[in-house]
PQR file of N, CA, C, O and H, with PARSE charges and radii, in Angstrom:
ATOM      1  N   MET A   1       0.731  -1.024   0.065 -0.4000 1.5000
ATOM      2  CA  MET A   1       0.043   0.227   0.242 -0.0000 2.0000
ATOM      3  C   MET A   1       0.809   1.119  -0.098  0.5500 1.7000
ATOM      4  O   MET A   1       1.908   1.124   0.456 -0.5500 1.4000
ATOM      5  N   PHE A   2       0.570   1.969  -0.913 -0.4000 1.5000
ATOM      6  CA  PHE A   2       1.363   3.591  -0.778 -0.0000 2.0000
ATOM      7  C   PHE A   2       0.558   4.489   0.374  0.5500 1.7000
ATOM      8  O   PHE A   2      -0.549   4.249   0.856 -0.5500 1.4000
ATOM      9  H   PHE A   2      -0.323   1.965  -1.363  0.4000 1.0000
ATOM     10  N   LYS A   3       1.364   5.480   0.637 -0.4000 1.5000
ATOM     11  CA  LYS A   3       0.951   5.807   2.084 -0.0000 2.0000
ATOM     12  C   LYS A   3      -0.104   7.389   1.324  0.5500 1.7000
ATOM     13  O   LYS A   3      -0.954   8.044   1.928 -0.5500 1.4000
ATOM     14  H   LYS A   3       2.263   5.674   0.246  0.4000 1.0000
ATOM     15  N   GLU A   4       0.409   7.592  -0.215 -0.4000 1.5000
ATOM     16  CA  GLU A   4      -0.693   8.615  -0.457 -0.0000 2.0000
ATOM     17  C   GLU A   4      -1.025   7.971  -2.135  0.5500 1.7000
ATOM     18  O   GLU A   4      -0.122   7.604  -2.887 -0.5500 1.4000
ATOM     19  H   GLU A   4       1.100   7.060  -0.705  0.4000 1.0000
ATOM     20  N   PRO A   5      -2.566   7.938  -2.504 -0.5600 1.5000
ATOM     21  CA  PRO A   5      -2.638   7.559  -3.593  0.2800 2.0000
ATOM     22  C   PRO A   5      -1.992   7.871  -5.025  0.5500 1.7000
ATOM     23  O   PRO A   5      -1.826   9.081  -5.175 -0.5500 1.4000
ATOM     24  N   VAL A   6      -1.641   7.204  -5.962 -0.4000 1.5000
ATOM     25  CA  VAL A   6      -0.640   7.606  -7.113 -0.0000 2.0000
ATOM     26  C   VAL A   6      -1.367   7.564  -8.564  0.5500 1.7000
ATOM     27  O   VAL A   6      -1.664   6.603  -9.273 -0.5500 1.4000
ATOM     28  H   VAL A   6      -1.775   6.220  -5.840  0.4000 1.0000
ATOM     29  N   GLU A   7      -1.558   9.072  -8.760 -0.4000 1.5000
ATOM     30  CA  GLU A   7      -2.315   9.101  -9.824 -0.0000 2.0000
ATOM     31  C   GLU A   7      -1.848   8.048 -11.192  0.5500 1.7000
ATOM     32  O   GLU A   7      -0.644   7.890 -11.393 -0.5500 1.4000
ATOM     33  H   GLU A   7      -1.317   9.853  -8.184  0.4000 1.0000
ATOM     34  N   VAL A   8      -2.522   7.590 -11.791 -0.4000 1.5000
ATOM     35  CA  VAL A   8      -2.446   6.676 -12.975 -0.0000 2.0000
ATOM     36  C   VAL A   8      -2.904   7.755 -14.129  0.5500 1.7000
ATOM     37  O   VAL A   8      -3.810   8.578 -13.997 -0.5500 1.4000
ATOM     38  H   VAL A   8      -3.500   7.718 -11.628  0.4000 1.0000
ATOM     39  N   LEU A   9      -2.059   7.561 -15.313 -0.4000 1.5000
ATOM     40  CA  LEU A   9      -2.631   8.489 -16.030 -0.0000 2.0000
ATOM     41  C   LEU A   9      -3.113   7.321 -17.334  0.5500 1.7000
ATOM     42  O   LEU A   9      -2.619   6.196 -17.262 -0.5500 1.4000
ATOM     43  H   LEU A   9      -1.323   6.892 -15.420  0.4000 1.0000
ATOM     44  N   PRO A  10      -4.066   7.633 -18.483 -0.5600 1.5000
ATOM     45  CA  PRO A  10      -4.156   6.649 -19.520  0.2800 2.0000
ATOM     46  C   PRO A  10      -3.309   6.500 -20.581  0.5500 1.7000
ATOM     47  O   PRO A  10      -2.877   7.522 -21.114 -0.5500 1.4000
ATOM     48  N   ASN A  11      -2.894   5.116 -21.110 -0.4000 1.5000
ATOM     49  CA  ASN A  11      -1.941   5.232 -21.906 -0.0000 2.0000
ATOM     50  C   ASN A  11      -0.421   5.583 -21.667  0.5500 1.7000
ATOM     51  O   ASN A  11       0.282   6.292 -22.386 -0.5500 1.4000
ATOM     52  H   ASN A  11      -3.245   4.286 -20.676  0.4000 1.0000
ATOM     53  N   VAL A  12      -0.089   4.978 -20.581 -0.4000 1.5000
ATOM     54  CA  VAL A  12       0.917   5.506 -19.743 -0.0000 2.0000
ATOM     55  C   VAL A  12       1.554   4.568 -19.155  0.5500 1.7000
ATOM     56  O   VAL A  12       1.132   4.348 -18.019 -0.5500 1.4000
ATOM     57  H   VAL A  12      -0.661   4.402 -19.997  0.4000 1.0000
ATOM     58  N   ASN A  13       2.601   3.784 -19.566 -0.4000 1.5000
ATOM     59  CA  ASN A  13       3.226   2.246 -19.116 -0.0000 2.0000
ATOM     60  C   ASN A  13       4.241   2.775 -17.595  0.5500 1.7000
ATOM     61  O   ASN A  13       5.244   3.481 -17.496 -0.5500 1.4000
ATOM     62  H   ASN A  13       2.944   3.963 -20.488  0.4000 1.0000
ATOM     63  N   TYR A  14       3.473   2.105 -16.668 -0.4000 1.5000
ATOM     64  CA  TYR A  14       4.057   2.026 -15.526 -0.0000 2.0000
ATOM     65  C   TYR A  14       5.206   0.547 -14.991  0.5500 1.7000
ATOM     66  O   TYR A  14       5.147  -0.569 -15.506 -0.5500 1.4000
ATOM     67  H   TYR A  14       2.658   1.532 -16.748  0.4000 1.0000
ATOM     68  N   THR A  15       6.145   0.943 -13.897 -0.4000 1.5000
ATOM     69  CA  THR A  15       6.186  -0.445 -13.552 -0.0000 2.0000
ATOM     70  C   THR A  15       6.285  -0.151 -11.906  0.5500 1.7000
ATOM     71  O   THR A  15       6.672   0.760 -11.173 -0.5500 1.4000
ATOM     72  H   THR A  15       6.192   1.850 -13.479  0.4000 1.0000
ATOM     73  N   ALA A  16       5.609  -1.686 -11.759 -0.4000 1.5000
ATOM     74  CA  ALA A  16       5.378  -1.719 -10.105 -0.0000 2.0000
ATOM     75  C   ALA A  16       6.740  -2.682  -9.644  0.5500 1.7000
ATOM     76  O   ALA A  16       7.051  -3.538 -10.473 -0.5500 1.4000
ATOM     77  H   ALA A  16       5.295  -2.426 -12.354  0.4000 1.0000
ATOM     78  N   CYS A  17       7.453  -2.618  -8.568 -0.4000 1.5000
ATOM     79  CA  CYS A  17       8.318  -3.487  -8.496 -0.0000 2.0000
ATOM     80  C   CYS A  17       8.314  -3.128  -6.685  0.5500 1.7000
ATOM     81  O   CYS A  17       8.012  -2.077  -6.120 -0.5500 1.4000
ATOM     82  H   CYS A  17       7.200  -1.923  -7.895  0.4000 1.0000
ATOM     83  N   ALA A  18       8.884  -4.765  -5.956 -0.4000 1.5000
ATOM     84  CA  ALA A  18       8.998  -4.555  -4.706 -0.0000 2.0000
ATOM     85  C   ALA A  18      10.246  -5.230  -4.320  0.5500 1.7000
ATOM     86  O   ALA A  18      10.714  -6.081  -5.077 -0.5500 1.4000
ATOM     87  H   ALA A  18       9.129  -5.619  -6.415  0.4000 1.0000
ATOM     88  N   THR A  19      10.859  -4.917  -3.157 -0.4000 1.5000
ATOM     89  CA  THR A  19      12.192  -5.548  -2.831 -0.0000 2.0000
ATOM     90  C   THR A  19      11.598  -6.507  -1.438  0.5500 1.7000
ATOM     91  O   THR A  19      11.449  -5.971  -0.340 -0.5500 1.4000
ATOM     92  H   THR A  19      10.478  -4.227  -2.542  0.4000 1.0000
ATOM     93  N   LEU A  20      11.325  -7.827  -1.651 -0.4000 1.5000
ATOM     94  CA  LEU A  20      11.311  -8.418  -0.483 -0.0000 2.0000
ATOM     95  C   LEU A  20      12.864  -8.973   0.335  0.5500 1.7000
ATOM     96  O   LEU A  20      13.901  -9.458  -0.117 -0.5500 1.4000
ATOM     97  H   LEU A  20      11.446  -8.262  -2.543  0.4000 1.0000
ATOM     98  N   LYS A  21      12.444  -8.653   1.610 -0.4000 1.5000
ATOM     99  CA  LYS A  21      13.426  -9.190   2.672 -0.0000 2.0000
ATOM    100  C   LYS A  21      13.282 -10.087   3.241  0.5500 1.7000
ATOM    101  O   LYS A  21      12.194 -10.031   3.814 -0.5500 1.4000
ATOM    102  H   LYS A  21      11.601  -8.259   1.977  0.4000 1.0000
ATOM    103  N   GLY A  22      14.071 -11.435   3.539 -0.4000 1.5000
ATOM    104  CA  GLY A  22      13.456 -12.442   4.588 -0.0000 2.0000
ATOM    105  C   GLY A  22      13.732 -13.731   3.777  0.5500 1.7000
ATOM    106  O   GLY A  22      14.567 -13.905   2.889 -0.5500 1.4000
ATOM    107  H   GLY A  22      14.955 -11.480   3.074  0.4000 1.0000
ATOM    108  N   PRO A  23      12.794 -14.625   4.316 -0.5600 1.5000
ATOM    109  CA  PRO A  23      12.750 -16.126   3.887  0.2800 2.0000
ATOM    110  C   PRO A  23      11.988 -15.888   2.617  0.5500 1.7000
ATOM    111  O   PRO A  23      11.401 -14.864   2.266 -0.5500 1.4000
ATOM    112  N   ASP A  24      12.148 -17.342   1.833 -0.4000 1.5000
ATOM    113  CA  ASP A  24      11.656 -17.463   0.621 -0.0000 2.0000
ATOM    114  C   ASP A  24      10.199 -17.029   1.001  0.5500 1.7000
ATOM    115  O   ASP A  24       9.929 -16.985   2.201 -0.5500 1.4000
ATOM    116  H   ASP A  24      12.625 -18.174   2.118  0.4000 1.0000
ATOM    117  N   SER A  25       9.246 -16.707   0.091 -0.4000 1.5000
ATOM    118  CA  SER A  25       7.814 -15.986   0.098 -0.0000 2.0000
ATOM    119  C   SER A  25       6.997 -16.761  -0.861  0.5500 1.7000
ATOM    120  O   SER A  25       7.434 -17.041  -1.977 -0.5500 1.4000
ATOM    121  H   SER A  25       9.466 -16.743  -0.884  0.4000 1.0000
ATOM    122  N   HIS A  26       5.661 -17.162  -0.398 -0.4000 1.5000
ATOM    123  CA  HIS A  26       5.070 -17.909  -1.585 -0.0000 2.0000
ATOM    124  C   HIS A  26       4.635 -16.424  -2.928  0.5500 1.7000
ATOM    125  O   HIS A  26       4.993 -15.246  -2.946 -0.5500 1.4000
ATOM    126  H   HIS A  26       5.306 -16.934   0.509  0.4000 1.0000
ATOM    127  N   TYR A  27       3.854 -17.130  -3.761 -0.4000 1.5000
ATOM    128  CA  TYR A  27       3.787 -16.199  -4.820 -0.0000 2.0000
ATOM    129  C   TYR A  27       2.562 -16.599  -5.287  0.5500 1.7000
ATOM    130  O   TYR A  27       2.082 -17.704  -5.036 -0.5500 1.4000
ATOM    131  H   TYR A  27       3.563 -18.087  -3.746  0.4000 1.0000
ATOM    132  N   GLY A  28       1.952 -15.633  -6.052 -0.4000 1.5000
ATOM    133  CA  GLY A  28       0.763 -16.030  -6.708 -0.0000 2.0000
ATOM    134  C   GLY A  28       0.903 -16.849  -8.166  0.5500 1.7000
ATOM    135  O   GLY A  28       2.016 -16.937  -8.683 -0.5500 1.4000
ATOM    136  H   GLY A  28       2.341 -14.735  -6.255  0.4000 1.0000
ATOM    137  N   THR A  29      -0.062 -17.337  -8.691 -0.4000 1.5000
ATOM    138  CA  THR A  29       0.051 -17.887  -9.930 -0.0000 2.0000
ATOM    139  C   THR A  29      -1.113 -17.599 -10.559  0.5500 1.7000
ATOM    140  O   THR A  29      -1.971 -16.918  -9.997 -0.5500 1.4000
ATOM    141  H   THR A  29      -0.967 -17.265  -8.271  0.4000 1.0000
ATOM    142  N   LYS A  30      -1.310 -18.205 -12.101 -0.4000 1.5000
ATOM    143  CA  LYS A  30      -2.542 -17.622 -13.028 -0.0000 2.0000
ATOM    144  C   LYS A  30      -2.441 -15.861 -13.104  0.5500 1.7000
ATOM    145  O   LYS A  30      -3.485 -15.463 -13.620 -0.5500 1.4000
ATOM    146  H   LYS A  30      -0.612 -18.758 -12.557  0.4000 1.0000
ATOM    147  N   GLY A  31      -2.026 -15.336 -12.946 -0.4000 1.5000
ATOM    148  CA  GLY A  31      -2.169 -13.746 -13.439 -0.0000 2.0000
ATOM    149  C   GLY A  31      -2.968 -13.728 -14.599  0.5500 1.7000
ATOM    150  O   GLY A  31      -2.996 -14.784 -15.233 -0.5500 1.4000
ATOM    151  H   GLY A  31      -1.178 -15.660 -12.527  0.4000 1.0000
ATOM    152  N   MET A  32      -3.539 -12.898 -14.972 -0.4000 1.5000
ATOM    153  CA  MET A  32      -3.933 -12.253 -16.170 -0.0000 2.0000
ATOM    154  C   MET A  32      -3.533 -10.984 -16.620  0.5500 1.7000
ATOM    155  O   MET A  32      -3.467 -10.065 -15.805 -0.5500 1.4000
ATOM    156  H   MET A  32      -3.516 -12.041 -14.458  0.4000 1.0000
ATOM    157  N   ARG A  33      -3.207 -10.772 -18.015 -0.4000 1.5000
ATOM    158  CA  ARG A  33      -1.958 -10.151 -18.893 -0.0000 2.0000
ATOM    159  C   ARG A  33      -3.122  -8.715 -18.523  0.5500 1.7000
ATOM    160  O   ARG A  33      -2.701  -7.657 -18.055 -0.5500 1.4000
ATOM    161  H   ARG A  33      -3.260 -11.519 -18.678  0.4000 1.0000
ATOM    162  N   LYS A  34      -4.599  -8.969 -18.845 -0.4000 1.5000
ATOM    163  CA  LYS A  34      -5.643  -7.917 -18.904 -0.0000 2.0000
ATOM    164  C   LYS A  34      -6.725  -7.819 -18.229  0.5500 1.7000
ATOM    165  O   LYS A  34      -7.482  -8.790 -18.266 -0.5500 1.4000
ATOM    166  H   LYS A  34      -4.941  -9.828 -19.225  0.4000 1.0000
ATOM    167  N   VAL A  35      -7.078  -6.733 -17.491 -0.4000 1.5000
ATOM    168  CA  VAL A  35      -8.363  -6.895 -16.524 -0.0000 2.0000
ATOM    169  C   VAL A  35      -8.752  -5.289 -16.661  0.5500 1.7000
ATOM    170  O   VAL A  35      -8.204  -4.207 -16.453 -0.5500 1.4000
ATOM    171  H   VAL A  35      -6.464  -5.945 -17.461  0.4000 1.0000
ATOM    172  N   THR A  36     -10.144  -5.829 -17.181 -0.4000 1.5000
ATOM    173  CA  THR A  36     -11.158  -4.971 -17.366 -0.0000 2.0000
ATOM    174  C   THR A  36     -12.292  -4.707 -16.375  0.5500 1.7000
ATOM    175  O   THR A  36     -13.104  -5.565 -16.029 -0.5500 1.4000
ATOM    176  H   THR A  36     -10.590  -6.708 -17.350  0.4000 1.0000
ATOM    177  N   HIS A  37     -12.269  -3.183 -15.863 -0.4000 1.5000
ATOM    178  CA  HIS A  37     -13.442  -3.313 -14.653 -0.0000 2.0000
ATOM    179  C   HIS A  37     -14.352  -2.494 -15.543  0.5500 1.7000
ATOM    180  O   HIS A  37     -14.006  -1.582 -16.294 -0.5500 1.4000
ATOM    181  H   HIS A  37     -11.609  -2.486 -16.144  0.4000 1.0000
ATOM    182  N   GLU A  38     -15.984  -3.124 -15.271 -0.4000 1.5000
ATOM    183  CA  GLU A  38     -16.641  -1.832 -15.603 -0.0000 2.0000
ATOM    184  C   GLU A  38     -17.638  -1.115 -14.501  0.5500 1.7000
ATOM    185  O   GLU A  38     -18.719  -1.688 -14.364 -0.5500 1.4000
ATOM    186  H   GLU A  38     -16.265  -3.865 -14.661  0.4000 1.0000
ATOM    187  N   SER A  39     -17.507  -0.415 -14.022 -0.4000 1.5000
ATOM    188  CA  SER A  39     -18.085   0.599 -13.193 -0.0000 2.0000
ATOM    189  C   SER A  39     -19.632   0.542 -12.850  0.5500 1.7000
ATOM    190  O   SER A  39     -20.208   1.223 -13.698 -0.5500 1.4000
ATOM    191  H   SER A  39     -16.629   0.051 -14.133  0.4000 1.0000
ATOM    192  N   SER A  40     -20.412   0.079 -12.072 -0.4000 1.5000
ATOM    193  CA  SER A  40     -21.917  -0.555 -11.974 -0.0000 2.0000
ATOM    194  C   SER A  40     -22.532   0.934 -11.829  0.5500 1.7000
ATOM    195  O   SER A  40     -23.673   1.098 -12.263 -0.5500 1.4000
ATOM    196  H   SER A  40     -19.944  -0.474 -11.383  0.4000 1.0000
ATOM    197  N   GLY A  41     -21.915   1.928 -11.301 -0.4000 1.5000
ATOM    198  CA  GLY A  41     -23.230   3.113 -11.453 -0.0000 2.0000
ATOM    199  C   GLY A  41     -22.886   3.685 -12.714  0.5500 1.7000
ATOM    200  O   GLY A  41     -23.884   3.819 -13.422 -0.5500 1.4000
ATOM    201  H   GLY A  41     -20.989   1.795 -10.949  0.4000 1.0000
ATOM    202  N   SER A  42     -21.622   4.141 -13.342 -0.4000 1.5000
ATOM    203  CA  SER A  42     -21.651   4.960 -14.548 -0.0000 2.0000
ATOM    204  C   SER A  42     -21.429   4.004 -15.579  0.5500 1.7000
ATOM    205  O   SER A  42     -21.770   4.441 -16.678 -0.5500 1.4000
ATOM    206  H   SER A  42     -20.812   4.031 -12.766  0.4000 1.0000
ATOM    207  N   GLY A  43     -20.920   2.709 -15.600 -0.4000 1.5000
ATOM    208  CA  GLY A  43     -20.937   2.393 -16.604 -0.0000 2.0000
ATOM    209  C   GLY A  43     -19.327   2.418 -17.373  0.5500 1.7000
ATOM    210  O   GLY A  43     -19.000   1.849 -18.414 -0.5500 1.4000
ATOM    211  H   GLY A  43     -20.643   2.354 -14.707  0.4000 1.0000
ATOM    212  N   THR A  44     -18.621   3.138 -16.613 -0.4000 1.5000
ATOM    213  CA  THR A  44     -17.193   3.442 -17.361 -0.0000 2.0000
ATOM    214  C   THR A  44     -16.188   2.418 -17.195  0.5500 1.7000
ATOM    215  O   THR A  44     -16.207   1.752 -16.160 -0.5500 1.4000
ATOM    216  H   THR A  44     -18.887   3.600 -15.767  0.4000 1.0000
ATOM    217  N   LYS A  45     -15.196   2.177 -18.199 -0.4000 1.5000
ATOM    218  CA  LYS A  45     -14.679   0.742 -17.999 -0.0000 2.0000
ATOM    219  C   LYS A  45     -13.098   1.294 -17.981  0.5500 1.7000
ATOM    220  O   LYS A  45     -12.723   2.197 -18.729 -0.5500 1.4000
ATOM    221  H   LYS A  45     -15.180   2.718 -19.040  0.4000 1.0000
ATOM    222  N   THR A  46     -12.486   0.820 -17.304 -0.4000 1.5000
ATOM    223  CA  THR A  46     -11.187   0.855 -16.751 -0.0000 2.0000
ATOM    224  C   THR A  46     -10.376  -0.628 -16.924  0.5500 1.7000
ATOM    225  O   THR A  46     -10.644  -1.702 -16.385 -0.5500 1.4000
ATOM    226  H   THR A  46     -12.791   0.087 -16.696  0.4000 1.0000
ATOM    227  N   CYS A  47      -9.244  -0.277 -17.908 -0.4000 1.5000
ATOM    228  CA  CYS A  47      -8.482  -1.471 -18.462 -0.0000 2.0000
ATOM    229  C   CYS A  47      -6.795  -1.601 -17.956  0.5500 1.7000
ATOM    230  O   CYS A  47      -6.108  -0.755 -18.529 -0.5500 1.4000
ATOM    231  H   CYS A  47      -9.027   0.595 -18.345  0.4000 1.0000
ATOM    232  N   PHE A  48      -6.246  -2.224 -17.287 -0.4000 1.5000
ATOM    233  CA  PHE A  48      -4.978  -2.474 -17.114 -0.0000 2.0000
ATOM    234  C   PHE A  48      -4.524  -3.682 -18.259  0.5500 1.7000
ATOM    235  O   PHE A  48      -5.161  -4.614 -18.750 -0.5500 1.4000
ATOM    236  H   PHE A  48      -6.803  -2.911 -16.821  0.4000 1.0000
ATOM    237  N   THR A  49      -3.384  -3.297 -18.406 -0.4000 1.5000
ATOM    238  CA  THR A  49      -2.937  -4.456 -19.109 -0.0000 2.0000
ATOM    239  C   THR A  49      -1.230  -4.648 -18.915  0.5500 1.7000
ATOM    240  O   THR A  49      -0.369  -3.849 -19.281 -0.5500 1.4000
ATOM    241  H   THR A  49      -2.867  -2.540 -18.008  0.4000 1.0000
ATOM    242  N   PHE A  50      -1.078  -5.638 -18.393 -0.4000 1.5000
ATOM    243  CA  PHE A  50       0.238  -6.147 -17.543 -0.0000 2.0000
ATOM    244  C   PHE A  50       1.019  -7.008 -18.690  0.5500 1.7000
ATOM    245  O   PHE A  50       0.586  -7.909 -19.408 -0.5500 1.4000
ATOM    246  H   PHE A  50      -1.778  -6.288 -18.096  0.4000 1.0000
ATOM    247  N   CYS A  51       2.513  -6.335 -18.605 -0.4000 1.5000
ATOM    248  CA  CYS A  51       3.617  -6.879 -19.266 -0.0000 2.0000
ATOM    249  C   CYS A  51       4.538  -7.088 -18.747  0.5500 1.7000
ATOM    250  O   CYS A  51       4.628  -6.679 -17.589 -0.5500 1.4000
ATOM    251  H   CYS A  51       2.866  -5.604 -18.021  0.4000 1.0000
ATOM    252  N   TYR A  52       5.862  -7.953 -19.450 -0.4000 1.5000
ATOM    253  CA  TYR A  52       7.045  -8.474 -18.556 -0.0000 2.0000
ATOM    254  C   TYR A  52       7.600  -7.172 -18.579  0.5500 1.7000
ATOM    255  O   TYR A  52       7.556  -6.371 -19.513 -0.5500 1.4000
ATOM    256  H   TYR A  52       5.789  -8.285 -20.390  0.4000 1.0000
ATOM    257  N   ALA A  53       8.161  -7.023 -17.391 -0.4000 1.5000
ATOM    258  CA  ALA A  53       9.229  -5.796 -17.162 -0.0000 2.0000
ATOM    259  C   ALA A  53      10.841  -6.373 -17.974  0.5500 1.7000
ATOM    260  O   ALA A  53      11.221  -7.544 -17.969 -0.5500 1.4000
ATOM    261  H   ALA A  53       8.196  -7.673 -16.633  0.4000 1.0000
ATOM    262  N   ALA A  54      11.659  -5.081 -18.687 -0.4000 1.5000
ATOM    263  CA  ALA A  54      13.107  -5.563 -18.590 -0.0000 2.0000
ATOM    264  C   ALA A  54      13.968  -5.791 -17.191  0.5500 1.7000
ATOM    265  O   ALA A  54      13.913  -4.965 -16.280 -0.5500 1.4000
ATOM    266  H   ALA A  54      11.351  -4.130 -18.692  0.4000 1.0000
ATOM    267  N   GLY A  55      14.590  -6.729 -17.132 -0.4000 1.5000
ATOM    268  CA  GLY A  55      15.826  -6.783 -16.241 -0.0000 2.0000
ATOM    269  C   GLY A  55      15.579  -8.160 -15.718  0.5500 1.7000
ATOM    270  O   GLY A  55      14.837  -8.992 -16.239 -0.5500 1.4000
ATOM    271  H   GLY A  55      14.634  -7.400 -17.872  0.4000 1.0000
ATOM    272  N   ASN A  56      16.124  -8.275 -14.876 -0.4000 1.5000
ATOM    273  CA  ASN A  56      16.119  -9.672 -13.400 -0.0000 2.0000
ATOM    274  C   ASN A  56      14.958  -9.332 -13.030  0.5500 1.7000
ATOM    275  O   ASN A  56      14.798  -8.155 -12.708 -0.5500 1.4000
ATOM    276  H   ASN A  56      16.727  -7.600 -14.452  0.4000 1.0000
ATOM    277  N   ASN A  57      13.878 -10.217 -12.974 -0.4000 1.5000
ATOM    278  CA  ASN A  57      12.450  -9.988 -12.493 -0.0000 2.0000
ATOM    279  C   ASN A  57      12.761 -11.571 -11.022  0.5500 1.7000
ATOM    280  O   ASN A  57      11.868 -11.948 -10.263 -0.5500 1.4000
ATOM    281  H   ASN A  57      14.008 -11.173 -13.235  0.4000 1.0000
ATOM    282  N   ASN A  58      13.921 -12.038 -11.038 -0.4000 1.5000
ATOM    283  CA  ASN A  58      13.562 -12.904 -10.294 -0.0000 2.0000
ATOM    284  C   ASN A  58      13.150 -14.111 -10.073  0.5500 1.7000
ATOM    285  O   ASN A  58      13.208 -14.618  -8.953 -0.5500 1.4000
ATOM    286  H   ASN A  58      14.646 -11.732 -11.654  0.4000 1.0000
ATOM    287  N   GLY A  59      12.526 -14.920 -11.466 -0.4000 1.5000
ATOM    288  CA  GLY A  59      11.910 -15.638 -11.666 -0.0000 2.0000
ATOM    289  C   GLY A  59      10.292 -15.565 -11.807  0.5500 1.7000
ATOM    290  O   GLY A  59       9.536 -16.517 -11.999 -0.5500 1.4000
ATOM    291  H   GLY A  59      12.479 -14.508 -12.376  0.4000 1.0000
ATOM    292  N   THR A  60       9.958 -14.206 -11.664 -0.4000 1.5000
ATOM    293  CA  THR A  60       8.636 -13.913 -11.523 -0.0000 2.0000
ATOM    294  C   THR A  60       8.131 -13.515 -13.075  0.5500 1.7000
ATOM    295  O   THR A  60       8.993 -13.359 -13.939 -0.5500 1.4000
ATOM    296  H   THR A  60      10.572 -13.433 -11.509  0.4000 1.0000
ATOM    297  N   SER A  61       6.899 -13.378 -13.360 -0.4000 1.5000
ATOM    298  CA  SER A  61       6.392 -13.213 -14.518 -0.0000 2.0000
ATOM    299  C   SER A  61       4.890 -12.271 -14.426  0.5500 1.7000
ATOM    300  O   SER A  61       4.593 -11.596 -13.440 -0.5500 1.4000
ATOM    301  H   SER A  61       6.199 -13.505 -12.658  0.4000 1.0000
ATOM    302  N   VAL A  62       4.158 -12.378 -15.502 -0.4000 1.5000
ATOM    303  CA  VAL A  62       2.930 -11.881 -15.442 -0.0000 2.0000
ATOM    304  C   VAL A  62       1.856 -12.839 -14.499  0.5500 1.7000
ATOM    305  O   VAL A  62       1.187 -12.533 -13.512 -0.5500 1.4000
ATOM    306  H   VAL A  62       4.399 -12.927 -16.302  0.4000 1.0000
ATOM    307  N   GLU A  63       1.960 -13.831 -15.071 -0.4000 1.5000
ATOM    308  CA  GLU A  63       1.607 -15.204 -14.331 -0.0000 2.0000
ATOM    309  C   GLU A  63       1.768 -15.318 -13.066  0.5500 1.7000
ATOM    310  O   GLU A  63       0.736 -15.335 -12.394 -0.5500 1.4000
ATOM    311  H   GLU A  63       2.503 -14.079 -15.873  0.4000 1.0000
ATOM    312  N   ASP A  64       2.843 -15.408 -12.492 -0.4000 1.5000
ATOM    313  CA  ASP A  64       3.481 -15.861 -11.605 -0.0000 2.0000
ATOM    314  C   ASP A  64       4.340 -14.458 -11.028  0.5500 1.7000
ATOM    315  O   ASP A  64       5.271 -13.930 -11.635 -0.5500 1.4000
ATOM    316  H   ASP A  64       3.680 -15.394 -13.038  0.4000 1.0000
ATOM    317  N   GLY A  65       3.806 -14.024  -9.766 -0.4000 1.5000
ATOM    318  CA  GLY A  65       4.314 -13.118  -9.248 -0.0000 2.0000
ATOM    319  C   GLY A  65       4.064 -12.582  -7.982  0.5500 1.7000
ATOM    320  O   GLY A  65       3.260 -13.087  -7.199 -0.5500 1.4000
ATOM    321  H   GLY A  65       3.049 -14.454  -9.273  0.4000 1.0000
ATOM    322  N   GLN A  66       4.736 -11.555  -7.743 -0.4000 1.5000
ATOM    323  CA  GLN A  66       4.847 -11.133  -5.944 -0.0000 2.0000
ATOM    324  C   GLN A  66       3.533  -9.745  -5.463  0.5500 1.7000
ATOM    325  O   GLN A  66       3.159  -9.377  -4.349 -0.5500 1.4000
ATOM    326  H   GLN A  66       5.390 -11.145  -8.379  0.4000 1.0000
ATOM    327  N   ILE A  67       3.133  -9.283  -6.850 -0.4000 1.5000
ATOM    328  CA  ILE A  67       2.033  -8.143  -6.648 -0.0000 2.0000
ATOM    329  C   ILE A  67       0.658  -9.172  -7.063  0.5500 1.7000
ATOM    330  O   ILE A  67       0.357  -9.633  -8.164 -0.5500 1.4000
ATOM    331  H   ILE A  67       3.437  -9.582  -7.755  0.4000 1.0000
ATOM    332  N   PRO A  68      -0.141  -9.349  -5.508 -0.5600 1.5000
ATOM    333  CA  PRO A  68      -1.269 -10.193  -6.138  0.2800 2.0000
ATOM    334  C   PRO A  68      -2.207  -9.036  -6.484  0.5500 1.7000
ATOM    335  O   PRO A  68      -3.112  -9.713  -6.971 -0.5500 1.4000
ATOM    336  N   GLU A  69      -2.502  -8.170  -6.550 -0.4000 1.5000
ATOM    337  CA  GLU A  69      -3.460  -7.346  -6.715 -0.0000 2.0000
ATOM    338  C   GLU A  69      -3.270  -5.842  -6.940  0.5500 1.7000
ATOM    339  O   GLU A  69      -2.272  -5.336  -6.428 -0.5500 1.4000
ATOM    340  H   GLU A  69      -1.767  -7.620  -6.155  0.4000 1.0000
ATOM    341  N   VAL A  70      -4.272  -4.912  -7.784 -0.4000 1.5000
ATOM    342  CA  VAL A  70      -4.194  -3.348  -7.858 -0.0000 2.0000
ATOM    343  C   VAL A  70      -5.410  -2.886  -7.312  0.5500 1.7000
ATOM    344  O   VAL A  70      -6.473  -3.283  -7.790 -0.5500 1.4000
ATOM    345  H   VAL A  70      -5.083  -5.323  -8.200  0.4000 1.0000
ATOM    346  N   ILE A  71      -5.377  -1.977  -6.228 -0.4000 1.5000
ATOM    347  CA  ILE A  71      -6.891  -1.935  -5.942 -0.0000 2.0000
ATOM    348  C   ILE A  71      -6.513  -0.077  -6.368  0.5500 1.7000
ATOM    349  O   ILE A  71      -5.647   0.713  -5.993 -0.5500 1.4000
ATOM    350  H   ILE A  71      -4.513  -1.654  -5.840  0.4000 1.0000
ATOM    351  N   PHE A  72      -7.936   0.020  -7.528 -0.4000 1.5000
ATOM    352  CA  PHE A  72      -7.919   1.660  -7.887 -0.0000 2.0000
ATOM    353  C   PHE A  72      -9.180   2.039  -7.605  0.5500 1.7000
ATOM    354  O   PHE A  72      -9.974   1.208  -7.164 -0.5500 1.4000
ATOM    355  H   PHE A  72      -8.639  -0.622  -7.832  0.4000 1.0000
ATOM    356  N   TYR A  73      -9.529   3.282  -7.810 -0.4000 1.5000
ATOM    357  CA  TYR A  73     -10.621   4.021  -7.835 -0.0000 2.0000
ATOM    358  C   TYR A  73     -11.062   5.198  -8.628  0.5500 1.7000
ATOM    359  O   TYR A  73     -10.433   6.244  -8.473 -0.5500 1.4000
ATOM    360  H   TYR A  73      -8.884   3.957  -8.168  0.4000 1.0000
ATOM    361  N   THR A  74     -11.886   5.169  -9.312 -0.4000 1.5000
ATOM    362  CA  THR A  74     -11.710   6.213 -10.493 -0.0000 2.0000
ATOM    363  C   THR A  74     -12.419   7.268 -10.033  0.5500 1.7000
ATOM    364  O   THR A  74     -12.507   8.294 -10.708 -0.5500 1.4000
ATOM    365  H   THR A  74     -12.397   4.319  -9.437  0.4000 1.0000
TER
END
């Protein structure tokens, strides 16, 4: 969780990363490359597309990784 909300602009690429310290940790599987959410009130659609990040990802990927969810509001 961020201390303050972070504005995410449309059609801009962002990279999320985390540094984990300690013993080996669990990880999620079956991650989705594209997630679309439709607001029940306004019908507005928000789409997130996940891509591979360049560099050493320590065995993680879009499908298998350490960031289990993105919490957002519009």
